[in-house]
N, C-alpha and C positions, 0 to 999 in steps of 0.2 A: 504493499500499501504504499510505496514511496513517491508516487507521481503527485503532480499537481491536479490532476484530475481522476483521483481515487474514485471517486463517485459521480456518476452522471445521472441526473433526474431528468427526464425525458416524458412528453407525450406528442400525440399528433392532434394538434387542433383542427377542428371543422375548417376553419379560415384563419388568416393570418390577424384578423383584427380583435381574434379572441386571443386572451391571455389567461393561462391556468392559474385559477386561484388556487388549486388543490396543490400543484407543486411548489407554488409560494410557501403554502404551511410547511411543508416537509422540509425546504430550505431554513425557513425561520427558525424550526424546532431542532435542528441539526446538532447546534451548539447545547443548547439546554439539556436534550436527550440523547446526544451520541458523544458528544464532546468538542472541544475548540479543535483539535487537532481534524476531526473528519470537516467539522465545517470549513476548515480552509482549505480542503481538497475536494469540495462539492460544487461541482458545475450545473447550471438548470439549462437545458437544450430545449426549443420548440420547433415542432415542424408542422406541418400541414397534411391531412389526408391526400392531398394531390401530389405531394411529391414523389417521385420514385424510391421504392423502399431501397434500392439498391444504393442510390445515393445518401441515403438517410445513414445506412447501415458504414459506408464508407467514413462519413465524417463522424460517426460515433467513434469507430475503430482507431481513427486518427487522433482520438483524445487519449487513447490508451487506458480505459479506466478498469479497474477491478470489478466494479459494482455497476449496473446500469437498472434504475427503477424507472418502470413504466406505469404511467396512469393510464386505465384502460376503460373505457365508456363504450356507450352502444354504437356511437357515431364513428368510432377509430379501432374496433377491435379487429374487423378482417384486414385492415392496412396493418396494423400493429404485429399482426399474428405473422404476418408475411415478413416485415421486420427481424421479429425475433428468430425465425426459421433462417433466414440469409445471417444472422447474427451469432447464431449457437453453431451454425455450421464453418464459420469463419474463424470464430474463437469459442470452442467447446467448453473451456475452461472459466471463460466470464461468466460471473454470479448475475443473473437477471431475477429481479424481484417485481413483482406484480402487486397494484393495489386499484381501488376504485371501483365503482357500483359492479360495472359489467363481471368481475372476477370475485366479487363477495358471495354470491351465490351459486348455486349448482355447479360448482367449482369440477366436481368429477367429469363433467359431461364436456370439458372444452379443451381443444386442440391447444389454446395458447397455454393453458395451465401444464399441459404434459410438456411443452417444451421448455417452459420455466423452471429455475431452482426453488424459488418460493412464492409463496402469494399471501398477501397479508388481507383479510376480510375485515369489510368495517373501516373504522377511523385508522389512520395511519399516520397522523400527527407524533405520536409517541413511538410507535411500534416499529415504523420505519428506520427512525435513527439508533433505537436501540438494537435491531437486526443488525444494522452495518456495523454498528460498535463490537457485536458478538463475531460477526465474521472477520473482523480486522484484528481484534485482541482476542477472541475466546470469550467461554466456551462456545464451540460450535453449535448452532441451534440443530435440534433433533428431528426437529417436526418441518415438513415443507408447506402447510399450510397453517397460518398461524392466524388466531383470533386478535383482530386490534383492539388495543387498550382503549376505552372510551374515559378518560381523566376529566377530572372538573375542568371547566373552560378556562378558569384561571391559570390551570399550567399548562397552557398553549400559548406559546409565542404568537403575537398576531403577525401577518405576513406581509404589511403593506408598504414596508421600506424596501421590498423585492420589486417592486414596479420600477423598472428605470425611466429614465427620462425620455427613452426613445417609446416606451410603453405608454407613458404619458402624452405622449403626441400622437401616437398612432393606434393605440389601441383601445378597446374597452377595458373598463376598471372595473371588475368583479370586485364587491365587498359585501360582507354578511354580519349584521349586529346580532344574530341568533342562528343556532342551528335546531333541527328536529320540527315536528309538526304534531301536533296533539290530535289531528283527525286521522281516520282511518279508510279514507278512499282506496278502494283494493287494487286501482291500476297503477297506484303511485308508491315509490319505494320508501316515502316518506311514512307511509301507514306503519312501516315495521317500527317507527319510534314511539318510544312511551309518552314523550312529552315533546314541547321545544324547550331549548336552553338558550339563555342570554347570555353574552359575554358582557362583562362589566362595561357600562355604559359610558364612563368618564373616560376609561382607557380608548375604548373603541373612538369614541368622538375626537380625542386629541390624535390618533392616529388619521383620523379623516381631516382633521385641522392642518396636519403635516402634509397630506397629499394635496390639498386645496392651496397651501402655501407654495407648494412646487411648481402649481399651475394646473393640477386638474380641476376638470369642469363637469365632466360626466362620470357619473357613479349609478353603476347599474348593482342593485341590491338584491341578492339572490336568496335571502330570508325566503321561507316558505309560507310566512305569515306575519308580513310586517305589522297589521294593526291588531294583530292579536293583543298586544297590553299598551293601551292608549297612552298612559304616562310615558312610557319610552317612545312611542310612536311622534307624541307631541314634541318632545324634545329633539329628536332628531330634525324633523320638520323646522323647528325653530333654529336648529344649526344651521341648515342651509338657507333658511330665510334672512339670516342674519349675513349672510355671505352672498346675497344677491347680485346676480350681473347676467347681462344679456345672452352669456354663452354656456350658461349653466343649463344642466340636464341632469334629472333623477328619475331612476325607474325603481318601480317597488311592485310586489306581487302583494295582492290584498285579498283577505275574507270578504265577500262578496255581501253577506249579509249581517256585518258588523262594521258600522259606520256611525258611531254615538256623536251628538252635536259638537264636542270638545273637539273632536278631530275635524268635523266638517268646518267649523269656524278656522281653524289653523290653514286648512288646505284651501280656503277661500281667499287667503290672505297672499296666495303666489300669484305672480303674472301669468299670463298665458303663455304657454311652450315650454315651461320649465318643468313640470310633474308629468310622469307618464305612468298610471296605474294598469297592471295586467290584472284581470279578475277571469278566474277560472269558473267558466259556469259549468261546461262540461255536457250536462243535460237538465232540462228542466221537467222531465219524467219521473213524476213521485215514485212511482214503482221501481224505476231504473236506479232511483238515488238511494233507495232501502235496499235493493238487492246487493250494491257494491260498497254499502256502510258509509255513503254518504250523506251527511247532516246540511241540509241546505234551508233554510226559509226562502222560499221563493217569491211570496210576496215582498218580504224587506228586501231580498235581492234585487227585485225590479224596481222598488221605489229608491234604494240607494243609486242604480245606475242611472235613473233618470234624474237624481240629483246632480250625479257627477257631470253628467252629459248637458245637461241645459243651466245647471247653476254654479258650477265648478271650472276652474281655469285647466283642469287637467286633461291631457289626452287619454283616451280610454282604448284599451286594447284587451277584447274579451275572447274568450276561448270556447270553443266547442269540442268533444269528440265523437264521433261516430263509431259504430262498431260495439257498443257497450253491450253487455248480456241482456236481451230481450228488448232493446230498442230497434223498432222498425224504419223504414225511410220515413213513413208518413208521422211517425211520432217525432224523430229528429228533426222534420221539416216544420212541425210545428212549433217546436223548441227554435229553431233558427228563426221563425217568423216572429214570435215572442220578441227574441233578442234584438232582432234586425230594427222593429219597431223602435225601440228604444235608443237608437241612432248612436251607437258606440263607434268612434272612430275608425275602428278595424275589428274586424271578426276571424280570429285564427281558426280555420277548419281541420282541425285533427284527426287520424285516423287510428284508432286504438293499438297499442303495442303492448304486448306480454313482457314486461321486463321481468328479467330473471329475479326470483325470489319473491314476486307480488302475489298476494292472495287471490287476486283476481283468477290466476290459475284455476281454484274451486271450482269455477261454473264452467269448465270446460265439455265436460261430459253432459251435463244437464242441459246446458243452452247452446250445445252443437258448435262450440267454437273451434275454428281451425285458424292455425297461425303460420305465416311464413316461418320457415326453420333457421332461415337465415337474418341477420340483423338487419334492419331494426324491430324482428319480429312482428311486422303489421298483421292485423286480421284479415283474414282471405274471405272468410264467410261465417256466419252464424246460423243458429236454428230459423232465424227470423229473416236472415238477409242472403242472397245467394251470392255467390262469387262475383257474378256480372253486375250485380248492381253494387257490390264493393268496388271494383273497377270504374263503374260509371261515376260513384261518388268522388274517387280519387281523382279522375279526370276533373269533375266540377271543381274540386278543392284548388287544384292547381291554376286553373282559369280565374278563381275567385282570387288567389294571389296577383296574378297579372292585371285584372282588370279593378277589382275594388281595392284591395290592400295596397296596390302601387301607389294608388293618389293620382294617378293619372286623368281617369275618368269620372269624376263625380257629378258631373250633371248629365253625361249620357248614363251613366248607372242608374239615374232616377227614372230616367225614360224606360230601360230595360226592366227594371223590375217592378213596373205597374202591374196592377192586377191584385187579385185577391190574396195571392201568395207569392211573396218575394222568393222564395225558396223554389218554387214551381216555375216561376218565371225564369229564374236562371238555370236551373235545369234544364229546361228547354233549350236554353241558347247553347248550354255547354255540349249536349247531344247533337245539336245542329253544327256546332264549331268541330266538333271531332270528325262528324261526318264529311265536312268541308276540307279539313286539313290533316287529320289524321294524325296529330301529334300534339302535345302538351309543351313542350319546351322548345327553346331557340325560337322563339315567335318575336320579332320585332314589334315596337309600336306601332309603324305604318300596318302591317299586316293586320293587327287587332282592330286598327280603326277602319281599315276597308272592309274586314268580317262586319263589326259592328253596323256600318254603314249598309251592308248587302241584309243583314238578319233584319233589323230596325224596319225597312222600306219595305223589302221582298215579302218576308216571311212574318212580321208582324203587322205590316200594313199602316206603317205611321207616315205622317206627310213628310216628303222628301226635302224639302227646304228647312223646316224644323229640325230634321235629325242632322243634316250637314251643319249648319249653324251649330248646334250644341257640340256635335265632335269637332268644329274648328275652333272653339272657345276653349274646351278642354285639351286639344290638342296644343294650342298656342301657349296657354297657361302652365303646360307641362315643361314648357323649354324645349320641345323638341323642333328642329330646323330642318328636316326632310319635307316631302311633299306625297303624301300620300295619294294613289291615284284617284280616290272617291273624294277628295277635298281640293283638288286644283282649280276646281271652279269657284271656289270661295277664298283659298287662300290668298295673302298677296302674294304679287309676280316675286318680289325681291324683297330683302331685307327683313325677313320674319322677326318680329320683336321678341324679346327672350325674358317675359314676365317669370320672377323667380318663387314666387309664393306656393305653386303646387310643385315644381322642382324640388324645391326644399324639403319641403314635407315628405315627399317620399323618400328622399335621400336619408332623412331623418329617421323614419320608421325602420328603412331597411337596417340602417346600422344598429337599431335597439330592439328589433324582435328576432334576430337572426339566431337559428338554432345552434347547438353544440357548446353548450356551456356547462362546466362542470360543477 
């Protein structure tokens, strides 16, 4: 263990813009729980899942480490497995340690576990440094699979000094004021937690102040239940209110049916564009909620969402999941329409995934759940939804991202969704678009403009001039500068203006709702 890079902490992020909070926790705790000598010889290396595995291996081997620790998640397990296979083939004696949610459950069934030397399940903040110390100084560990120690939070060093200046300038900063979740929603790994645990708030806010002092202005909280304890929520919001600036942006995940007046009063003090709230609705179907152990007061949820949309300055991002046990397409459509009528700025349409270790597995036989055996283990069919309907929904969800959540077509979307059911209207368009294009990816804004033009006029019979003018307004507001075939008669011949409002909104949304967060 004599080289400077004796230990390398590594993960493959979904995108460069993501910065691994988990690895930075391990790095921050290496001295406290492993020793100063190990901390001095530990490096952090992040890659993306788009990188060629052999290139990653070559870079890691060039560091000549004795131990490599990989953070393994549902979005990177396939690519990490290939990296590990190449790494062990080139250096069989290299000690490889795995950790992360994907390898914390059902470990005996995983190829990546077979290839590794050690696996730490659960929390690794303390256990990974201790394992490295044992490998370096003895006694050698006897077990391959090690249950991670869950210490009191005050024994965990906070990781935020591990964000570099380059991270602050170019990447999302993930932070957490608490861990765990008291709720038992069976599709979520947090359902295995007994409760939620809060970090010392004074210490946490001191770290946030240091980040802010270094220039950080975008903070994405990964707490599952930011508004669980209102006293702490109010203090955190006050912290950011005291440091208000035009470029400040803060993202929280909130419980939809818990928004007391004190919290509303604090939220209302913020200017527009600063707060983004992610609200997991998942389903409005009471029977489905009960089946998956999800406690949600739908009436309170609806009232709180209405307040957030119409009376608060927050940007509201709401989630729905299709494919839950017993949820039909008709039931999901009713929930979508109920949510859409409330007017959230974004509706994220997800497809159920059977995450390793989650209790949702208990419904497999009774409700005919069939999942893809490969990551991310999405549902293929259920007892009440056949495979073709799941595929149909998946196409709809992709088109919804391109048209609705992109922020490019707000006026045109209002035309498209007219009728008794917004979901039915969009499903009809999705089916038509698939029949015309046969793909859901690599579609340019201009292709979408022309498709919307043809559908609204020819299939829906709307007034041609009204459709073109609406599309033209959206297209110009988005900042696009090409000339779709359908709009050439109404677009200015030269010098297309570049209004920035819609484009900025779309860019901001894309940065802050991207998947692949640890």
